[in-house]
Every structure is written in C-alpha cells, then in structure tokens.
N, C-alpha and C positions, 0 to 999 in steps of 0.2 A: 779134340773134336768130338762132338756128341753124335748119337747114332743117325740123326736126321741130316747131318752134314757129310756123312760117309756116302760114296758112290756104291750103290748096291748092284749095279749091273755088271760087275766084274768078278770072276772067280779068283782062286788063288793064284793062278798063272796069269793074272791081268788079262784073261780073255773074256769076251763078251758072254753073258749068261742071262737067261730069263729068271728073274727073282721068284724064289719058291714061296707061294703064299698059302701053302697047305695048312699051316697053323694059325693063320689070321682068322680073326672073327668075321662073321658076316654081319654087315651094318649097312643102313640105308646111306648111299653116296650120291651127291648132287654136285655138279661142276657147271659154272657158267663162264663161257669165253665170249670175248667181243672182238670185233674186227669193224673195218670201213672200207669204202671205196670212194675216192676222190675222183671226180670226173668233171667234164665240162657242163655247165648249167643246162644246156640244151639236151644233153644225154639224160641227166637226170628227170628232166621235164618229160621226155619221151617214155622213160620207164614208168613214171607216176601215171601217165596218160595211157599206158598200154600201147604205144605206138612204136614199139621195137619189132622189126620184121620177122624175127625168130620166134616171137611169141610173148607170152606173160613172163617176163624176166624173174620176177619175185616168186612166182610159183614154181618155176623150173629150179631156181636157186634153192628153194626150200627143200624140195625133193631131193635134190644133189646133197645138200647138207644132212638130211636124215640118212640118206644111204652112205655117206662118208663115215657117219658116226657108227654105223652098224658094221663098217668094213675096216675099221681103223687097226684092227690086229692083222689084218692082211697086208698093210702097207707100212706099219711101224714095227720094225723087227722084234722089239722086246716086250710089246704090249700083249696082254692076256686077252683072249677072246672073252667078251662079257655079254651077259644077257641083258640087254638095256630095257628099262621099265618105261622110259619116256624120253622123247627128244622133242624140244620146243624151240622154234626159231622166230624171232621178232625183228621187224624192220622199222627204222625210223629215219627221218630226213634231218640233217643239220644244215641249216643255210640253203643255198641254191644249188650246191655242188657236191654234197656228201650223203652217201647212203651208209648208215649205221645198221650193224648186224649184231644181235645178241643170240647166242645159243645156250640152252640149258639142257643137260643130259643127266638122266637119273638111272640108277641101278640099286639093287640090294646084293651086295656081294662082299668079296674079300679084298678088292682092290678098287681104286677110284677111277673116275671117268673124265678126268682132266684132258687126256690125250683125245678122247672121243669128242669132247667139246671143242677143243682147238682144232682138230681135224675137220670137223663139221664147219666151223667158222671159216676156215681155209677154203674148203670146197665151195661154200656158199659164195665167197667173194670171187674166186676164180671163175665160177659159173657166171656170175654177173659180167665179168670181163669178156668171157667167151661170148655171151649173147650180145654184147654191145661193141665188140671190138672193130666192127666194120665201120662204125661211125666215130669211134673214139679210141684210138690206139694209145692215148697218153694217160689213160687212167692209172691211178696209184693205189695200190692195195696196203692196207695196214695203217697203223699197227695191228697185229693180232696177239691178244693177250689173255691169260686167266684172270678173270675178275674175281671169283670166289669158288670155294669148294667146301663141302662139309662131309662129315663122316671119316671113319678110319682111324689108325693109331695116331697119326700126326696131327689129328684135330682140325679145327676149321681154320680157313684162310679167307680174308677179305683184303683185296688190294688197298693200300693206303694211297691216297694222293691220286692225281689224274696222270694219264699216259698222253704223251705228246705224239 
C-alpha cells in the first residue's frame, strides 16, 4: 500500500486525529464539486422565472453555498479551518427537470479545499430543496461529487468518465 492509499486520520491507537499539516508546503489549491437537483418540470420553471414564494432560489442557494464553504471546518470534524481565497458557484439547467450546480473553491495553503467544495455543493442543493419543498417534496438531490482538484503533494485529479 502506498502513502496515498493509507488512512491518515487515525493515530497509533486507531483513534481519530486531525492530520498534522505543519510540514506541508503552501501551494495554490483549487477544487471543483458538482451536484444536481432533479425536480418536477413546473418547479424548475418557477425557479427560472423567479416565482417561488420564498424568494430568489438561486441567489439564496448561492449565499448558502459560500457560507457553507467558509464553515466546513465547523461541521466536518477532521477538516482544518482554511482561509479561502475564492468561492464561485454556477448554475445550469439540464432538460426540463434538472438544476445543475458547480462549485469551485480556492485557497493558498497547506491542505486542499475538496471538502469545502463538496460541503458548499451540498448546502446549495439542500437550500434549493428547502426553498421549493412546499411545492415539490419529491425532489432528488445528487449525485454530489468531486470533479477536480489541483495543488498539493498528491497532485492533480480530474474525474474520468461521467457520474450517473
């Protein structure tokens, strides 16, 4: 088993620990995560037209995603608190019933921002659900996944193939 295959969040007693990153180099790090919400066509139409009674769904979801990226270390126990240098959230539509979400998070630091991107994507989709649940409780969230990451000792990653 090589170093990247080993679990690093356990100490010698097999108890959880926060990984020591004090000896790692500072590098530019970027991670992009994707998710989606599948919903009734009329729900997506109302989102697109700004006709959801709780307000502008995409604007609120975007702010929720940015807040979630900034607070990831508060809810994911082994994540290091990171000074983020950028969070960008983009939306797209697929067909008549699917909202696509892409989150890109950046930092310059000693550890990556994959968890921040994934947490933000999750918060975005959960916020969409929350804002639209009165009219569509059958929405389906996901899959949520890491699309790519750059920087750090383990190098770059780009997902190969599609996610179903």
